[in-house]
C-alpha angles and dihedrals in degrees: 000000000000126000109235124228119236103228096180095068093094093046111113111245093016107146104144110182092221107034108020107108094203099049102114093213097034133113095239098212125181119206132215132198113223109179103300096342131091114218136184136170124212134178109220118220131204096261089069096056128116105185113020109294093355119114108242112257092230091056088049090054094045091055092049091051093049096050089051090051091059088052088057090047100045107025102025092044097224147061134261148151130256110261098174139000124188110194125194114196105204104168134001115269103228113212095209093057092078134236124006130212128226132198138180134184133175109246101172141013121192116171104294100355121084119185125204132189108220126188138193118204131187126235088276095055095255115148104238103165134016137183141192105215123194118201126195098219130198131218104269095250089054091047089051092052099036105028106031088244104173097197130260094278092063090066096048096055 
């Protein structure tokens, strides 16, 4: 498993809620490449709860969308935007149980749509939430111009 570089850090105006390390209210995730799977770990805190001790469903969806976007960047080799996300909440994610794990894998590519399966697992490895995430993807040249996509190699440094 290889820790991925975040090449957006030096980009002026970059302040992603999920992956910007300097965003004061952000989640500060780091991502890893494990074969054809993107992975991340994160420890939820009380300010992200919905019901008492339960991670808010919107935060869960955000995490699943973000790990999918890194699959687009690193495995898919381009940039894109979420066009659809279907989230299935299978079990509550309890905040006091500790760190969660996230995964994303590309499962289909059709012309300009890339589909990822993302998963959120509790500290015991139990799948709590899953998502199918469709991204409208751009040709790499367009992603470089319009989305500041730095190319796959920039993530692997």
